[in-house]
C-alpha positions in Angstrom: 70.7 82.6 83.4 69.9 79.2 84.8 72.3 76.2 85.6 76.0 77.2 84.8 75.6 73.7 82.7 73.7 75.7 80.1 77.0 77.4 79.7 79.3 74.2 79.2 79.9 75.0 75.6 80.9 78.3 76.2 84.3 77.4 78.6 87.0 78.3 75.6 85.2 81.7 74.6 85.5 82.5 78.3 89.1 81.4 78.5 90.3 83.3 75.0 88.4 86.4 76.2 90.8 85.8 79.4 93.7 85.3 77.4 93.2 88.0 75.1 93.2 90.8 77.9 95.9 88.9 79.6 98.2 89.2 76.4 97.1 93.1 76.2 97.8 93.6 80.1 101.2 92.1 79.7 102.1 93.9 76.2 102.2 97.2 77.9 103.4 96.7 81.7 106.9 97.1 81.1 106.0 101.1 80.4 102.5 101.6 82.0 102.1 104.1 85.0 101.8 101.7 87.7 98.8 103.3 89.6 96.3 103.6 87.0 94.1 106.9 86.4 90.2 105.8 87.3 88.5 103.7 89.9 87.5 100.3 89.2 83.7 100.3 88.8 81.6 97.3 89.5 77.7 96.7 90.0 77.1 96.5 93.9 74.0 96.2 95.7 72.5 92.9 96.9 73.2 89.8 94.9 71.2 89.5 91.5 68.5 86.7 91.4 69.8 86.2 87.6 73.1 86.4 86.0 74.3 87.9 83.4 76.1 84.9 82.1 79.9 84.2 82.1 81.0 86.2 79.1 79.3 89.2 80.4 80.7 88.8 83.7 84.2 88.5 82.4 83.7 91.6 80.3 82.2 93.6 83.2 86.1 92.5 85.5 88.2 93.0 82.4 86.8 96.8 82.5 87.3 96.7 86.1 91.2 95.6 86.3 92.0 98.0 83.5 91.0 100.8 85.3 91.5 99.5 89.1 94.2 97.1 89.1 97.9 97.9 89.9 100.6 97.0 87.9 102.1 94.9 91.1 103.8 92.7 88.7 105.9 95.1 86.5 109.2 96.1 86.4 108.4 99.4 88.7 106.5 98.2 91.5 109.0 98.2 94.2 106.5 98.4 97.2 106.1 95.8 100.0 109.2 93.8 98.3 106.8 91.7 95.4 108.1 90.4 92.3 106.2 89.3 89.1 105.7 86.2 87.5 108.5 84.5 85.2 107.0 83.4 81.9 107.2 79.9 82.9 105.9 80.6 86.2 102.4 82.4 84.7 101.8 80.1 82.1 102.2 77.1 84.7 99.9 78.8 87.1 97.5 79.4 84.3 97.8 75.4 83.6 97.1 75.1 87.6 94.1 76.6 87.5 92.6 75.0 84.7 93.2 71.5 86.1 92.3 72.7 89.1 94.4 69.9 91.8 93.8 69.6 95.2 97.2 68.9 96.5 96.5 67.3 99.7 97.7 63.9 99.1 99.1 61.5 96.5 95.3 60.0 96.0 93.9 63.2 95.1 96.5 64.8 92.8 99.9 62.3 92.2 101.0 65.3 89.6 100.6 67.6 92.3 102.2 65.9 95.1 105.2 64.7 92.7 105.8 68.5 91.9 105.8 69.5 95.3 108.3 67.0 96.5 110.7 67.8 93.5 110.2 71.3 93.5 111.0 71.6 97.6 114.1 69.2 96.9 115.3 71.6 94.2 114.7 74.5 96.5 116.7 73.0 99.2 119.9 72.7 96.8 119.0 76.5 95.6 119.8 77.6 98.8 122.1 75.2 100.4 119.7 73.4 103.0 120.1 69.6 103.6 118.2 66.8 101.6 116.7 65.3 104.1 114.8 68.7 105.9 111.2 68.4 105.9 109.2 70.8 103.8 106.2 72.2 102.5 104.2 74.5 100.1 102.3 77.8 101.5 100.4 80.5 100.8 103.3 82.9 101.8 105.6 84.2 104.4 103.2 84.3 107.6 101.4 80.8 106.8 105.3 79.5 106.6 106.3 81.1 109.5 103.2 79.8 111.0 104.7 76.3 110.1 108.3 76.6 111.4 107.1 77.9 114.6 104.0 75.5 114.9 107.1 73.0 115.0 108.9 74.9 117.7 106.0 75.0 119.8 105.3 71.0 119.4 109.4 70.5 120.1 109.0 72.9 122.7 105.7 71.4 124.4 107.5 67.7 124.4 110.4 69.1 126.2 107.8 70.1 129.1 106.2 66.9 128.9 103.0 68.0 126.7 101.8 66.9 123.3 100.4 70.3 122.4 98.8 68.8 119.2 96.7 66.2 121.2 96.5 68.0 124.9 96.3 71.8 124.5 98.4 74.2 126.2 96.8 74.1 129.5 99.2 74.3 132.4 102.1 75.1 130.3 104.4 77.4 131.4 104.8 81.2 128.7 107.0 80.3 125.8 110.2 82.6 125.9 110.8 83.6 122.1 113.6 86.2 121.6 114.7 88.5 118.2 116.2 91.5 116.9 114.3 94.6 116.5 114.1 93.5 112.8 111.2 90.7 113.6 108.5 90.9 110.5 105.1 91.5 111.6 104.3 88.1 109.7 106.1 86.4 112.5 104.7 88.2 115.2 101.0 87.2 113.3 102.2 84.1 113.6 103.4 83.7 116.9 100.1 85.3 117.7 97.5 82.4 115.7 99.6 79.9 117.1 98.3 81.2 121.0 101.9 82.3 122.2 101.1 85.8 122.6 102.9 88.4 120.7 103.6 90.0 123.4 105.7 87.9 124.4 108.2 88.4 121.8 111.4 89.9 123.5 113.2 92.0 120.9 116.9 92.7 122.0 118.2 95.7 120.2 121.7 97.5 120.7 120.4 100.9 118.9 117.3 102.5 117.7 117.2 100.8 114.3 116.6 96.9 115.4 120.1 95.4 115.3 120.4 92.5 117.3 122.3 92.9 121.0 123.6 89.3 121.5 125.3 90.0 124.8 121.8 90.7 125.7 120.5 87.4 124.4 123.2 85.7 125.6 122.1 86.8 128.9 118.2 86.3 128.4 119.3 83.1 127.7 121.8 82.4 130.4 118.7 83.5 132.5 116.4 80.8 131.5 118.6 78.2 132.6 117.5 74.8 131.4 113.9 75.9 129.7 113.6 75.7 125.8 113.3 78.4 124.6 112.8 79.9 120.5 115.3 82.5 118.7 113.8 84.2 115.3 116.7 85.2 112.9 115.6 87.7 110.5 117.6 87.2 107.3 116.6 90.5 105.3 114.8 93.2 107.4 112.3 95.0 105.3 113.4 98.6 105.7 117.0 97.8 104.8 117.7 94.1 103.9 120.1 93.8 106.5 120.5 90.4 108.3 120.7 89.1 112.2 124.2 87.6 112.4 122.8 83.9 111.8 126.0 81.8 112.3 126.8 83.4 115.7 123.0 83.3 117.1 123.3 79.3 116.0 126.5 79.3 118.1 124.8 80.9 120.7 121.5 78.6 120.9 123.6 75.8 120.5 125.0 76.2 123.9 121.6 76.1 125.6 117.9 74.5 124.2 116.7 76.8 121.9 115.4 76.5 118.6 116.3 79.0 115.9 113.8 80.1 113.0 115.1 81.9 110.4 112.6 84.1 108.5 114.2 84.3 105.3 110.8 85.9 103.2 113.3 87.2 100.4 116.6 87.5 102.0 117.4 83.8 102.0 118.1 84.4 98.0 121.1 85.8 99.2 122.2 82.5 99.5 121.6 81.7 95.4 124.6 84.3 94.8 128.6 83.6 95.9 128.4 87.5 96.3 126.0 87.5 99.5 126.1 84.0 100.4 127.6 84.9 103.7 125.1 86.6 104.8 123.4 83.4 105.3 126.2 81.8 107.1 125.3 78.7 109.3 121.8 78.2 107.7 122.0 74.6 107.6 122.7 74.4 111.3 119.0 75.9 112.0 115.8 74.4 112.9 113.1 75.8 111.0 113.6 78.1 107.8 111.1 80.2 105.7 110.7 82.1 102.5 108.3 83.6 99.9 107.9 82.2 96.2 105.8 85.2 95.5 109.6 87.7 95.7 112.4 86.8 94.3 111.2 83.7 92.8 109.1 85.6 91.1 106.2 83.1 90.9 102.3 84.5 90.8 100.4 85.0 94.2 100.1 83.0 96.4 102.9 80.9 97.1 105.5 80.2 100.3 108.2 77.7 101.5 108.6 76.1 104.7 111.7 74.3 105.7 112.0 72.3 108.9 114.8 70.0 110.2 113.1 67.7 111.8 110.4 65.9 109.8 108.7 64.1 112.5 108.3 67.6 114.6 106.8 68.8 111.2 104.2 65.8 110.9 103.4 65.9 114.4 102.4 69.4 114.4 99.9 68.9 111.6 98.8 65.4 111.2 95.5 64.3 111.1 93.4 61.0 109.5 90.4 59.6 108.7 88.8 56.9 107.0 87.8 58.7 103.6 91.1 60.0 103.3 93.1 56.9 102.0 96.2 55.8 103.2 99.5 56.3 101.8 102.5 54.8 101.6 105.3 55.8 103.8 107.8 57.0 101.3 105.1 59.3 100.0 104.7 62.6 101.9 101.2 64.0 102.8 101.9 67.7 102.0 98.3 68.3 103.4 99.5 66.8 107.0 102.3 69.1 106.7 101.0 72.6 107.1 97.5 74.1 108.3 95.9 73.6 104.9 94.2 70.5 103.9 92.3 72.0 100.5 95.6 73.2 98.4 95.8 74.9 95.3 98.3 73.0 93.5 101.1 76.2 93.4 104.1 73.2 92.7 103.6 73.8 88.7 104.5 76.6 89.0 107.4 76.7 91.3 108.5 73.1 89.3 108.3 75.3 86.1 110.1 78.1 86.5 113.0 76.1 88.1 113.1 74.1 85.6 113.1 76.6 83.0 116.1 79.0 84.4 117.6 76.3 86.6 120.1 77.5 89.3 122.3 79.7 86.9 119.2 81.7 85.9 118.0 82.9 89.0 121.6 83.8 90.3 122.0 85.9 87.2 118.6 87.7 88.0 119.4 88.2 91.9 123.0 89.3 90.7 121.3 91.6 88.4 118.9 93.0 91.2 122.3 93.2 93.3 123.7 95.8 90.5 120.7 98.1 90.2 120.6 98.2 94.0 124.1 99.5 93.9 123.2 101.9 91.3 120.4 103.6 92.6 122.2 104.0 96.4 125.1 105.7 94.0 122.0 107.9 92.6 120.9 108.6 96.1 124.7 109.4 97.4 125.0 111.4 94.7 122.1 113.8 94.5 122.5 116.8 97.1 118.8 116.7 98.3 118.9 113.0 99.3 119.9 111.0 102.1 120.8 107.1 102.4 119.9 106.2 106.0 121.7 102.5 105.6 124.1 100.4 103.6 122.7 98.4 100.7 123.5 94.9 101.8 121.1 93.7 99.5 118.1 95.0 97.4 116.4 97.8 99.4 117.6 100.9 99.5 116.7 103.3 102.4 117.1 106.7 102.0 115.2 110.1 102.3 114.7 113.6 100.7 116.7 116.1 102.8 116.7 119.6 101.2 119.5 122.3 102.2 118.8 124.7 105.0 115.5 122.1 105.9 114.9 121.5 109.3 115.0 118.2 110.8 111.7 118.6 112.6 110.2 119.5 108.9 111.5 116.2 107.2 109.2 113.6 108.3 106.2 115.7 107.2 107.7 116.6 103.9 109.0 112.4 103.4 105.1 111.6 104.2 104.1 113.6 101.9 106.2 113.0 99.2 105.6 109.5 99.9 101.9 110.5 98.6 102.9 112.2 95.8 104.9 109.1 94.3 102.3 106.7 94.5 99.9 109.4 93.2 102.3 109.9 90.2 102.3 106.4 89.1 105.3 106.0 87.2 107.2 104.1 89.9 106.0 102.5 93.0 106.9 102.9 96.6 105.9 104.5 100.0 107.3 105.3 103.0 108.4 103.6 106.3 109.9 104.8 109.1 113.5 103.6 110.4 115.5 105.0 113.3 112.5 107.4 114.1 112.7 109.0 110.5 110.1 109.0 107.8 112.0 107.7 105.0 111.5 105.3 101.6 112.8 101.3 100.9 112.1 100.7 97.4 113.1 97.0 96.7 114.2 95.4 93.8 113.1 91.8 93.0 110.9 92.0 89.7 112.3 89.7 86.9 111.7 92.5 84.9 113.2 95.2 86.3 116.0 97.2 84.4 117.9 100.1 84.3 115.5 102.4 82.7 112.8 101.4 85.6 115.2 102.0 88.8 116.9 105.2 87.2 113.3 106.7 87.7 113.2 106.2 91.3 115.6 109.3 91.9 114.3 111.2 89.5 110.9 111.2 90.6 111.3 111.5 94.1 113.9 114.7 93.2 111.1 116.3 90.6 108.4 115.5 93.4 110.2 116.9 96.5 109.7 120.6 95.7 105.9 120.3 95.2 106.0 118.3 98.8 107.4 120.9 100.7 104.9 123.6 99.0 102.1 121.4 100.3 103.7 121.0 103.6 104.4 124.7 104.0 100.6 125.7 102.9 99.4 123.3 105.2 101.3 124.8 108.3 100.4 128.4 107.0 96.8 127.4 107.8 96.9 126.7 111.2 
C-alpha cells in the first residue's frame, strides 16, 4: 500500500465502517456480558513493509474489538469507578476526532479554547466553586492532581524564597505533606512525578480503614511551626465513598500555613445534590480541587479537571513562551500553559456538549438516581444471610464481602479473592476485590448513566450464586496442599 494520499477518497467509507460497528456495539451494550468470551486476535510480529489499507485494517480492528473489548462503557461495569459516554458526549467526542483541534491556545483553536473556557465556568457553577478560580482540562485525575499539587509546590517554594520552576528544588527542605489513610495512588503518583517523594506523604489515621486523625494532623502542623505544609483532602474514598471532613481540615489549615488540595475524582459530584452537598462543605475555601470527567460526568476517556484558587500561582507553575507560539490577549487564557500538556486533544467539545445537553438538573437527577441504586444494593446485602456489609454507603460505593455461615474468619480472604475472579470471568457484572480494614472484599461503584435497577440487582445475585463455587474451589485447593 503506497502513500496514504492514495486513499483520500476512502475517508468517508472508513468513517461509515466505524460508525456501523459502533452502532452495533451500542445496540447490545445494555445486556451484553461485560467480559467478552474470546481473546482479541491481532496480527503480530514485525511492522509490515506494505500495509493492507485503511478498510482492511479497520475490519481487523473491529473483529478484535468484538472479541477483546470489555463493555466498560455499559451499565454493568462497576469496577474502578468508570462511567460511560452520554449520547451528547459520545457524539461530540467523535466530532473532536474529526476536526482534530490542538487546544493549546486561541491561535491553534479558538473553538476548543472558547469551549474549554465556557465548560470550566459551567463546572465551577455545578460544583459550587468561585468563578474567579483558575482551571484547566487534563487527561484525568492523575494529571489533575499533578496540576493542583504543582501549584502547591510553587506556593511552597516561593514561601521558602525559591522560584522552583526557574531554579529547581536544590537546597530546599523536604515538603511536609499530610493526608488521611484514604489518600489515592493517583495523588501519590503526582507527588512522585513532582519530585516531592511519595514516601514524604504522612498519613494520619485513627483506625485501620484510614479515617483521618484530626488531632494528629493538628499536632503535626504545630510541630512545623511557621513552615508551610500541604494537606491532601480525600473527597470520596475508593473503597467506601467516605469523605475526609473538609470543613474541619480547612479551618485547621487556616490556623497554619497550609495549602489544602482536594482530591475529588468522583466524590466531588456529591456537590451536585442537596442530599450529599454536606459531604463537601467548605470546598470553596480550599486552594486546589480536582475531579475526573470520565467518571460521573460520563464523558469518554480521557478527561479530568483541575481548579486552583490563585490563577497566578497555577500559571507560574506551567507558563512557557516561544516566538513561534504567538501572543494572546491578556483576557484569553492559554490553557496549554495551565497544565503539563501543550499538545492537547479538544476534550472541551464532549464536556461542553454533555453539560449543554443535560444541564444542572439532568446531572442532579442522574446522581440522585445512582445514590438510590447504591442504597438498593446495600439493602440487598444487609438482607442476605451470607453477605456482610463493611461500611456505610455515604455515596455510590457499596463495600461488602461474602461470608457464609460457620466459615472461619481465616478462610474468608481466600474465598472472597477467588469469588472476585469468578465474578470477573462470569461477566454478567464486573467488579473486582479490594482490601478494606484488612479484609478482602468487593466495592462496586455506580456511576454509569445507563445503569438501572435490573443492572444493580445482578450484583448480589451473582455474588451469592458464585459463592458456593468459590468455597468448593478453595477447599479443593487446600486439600491438595
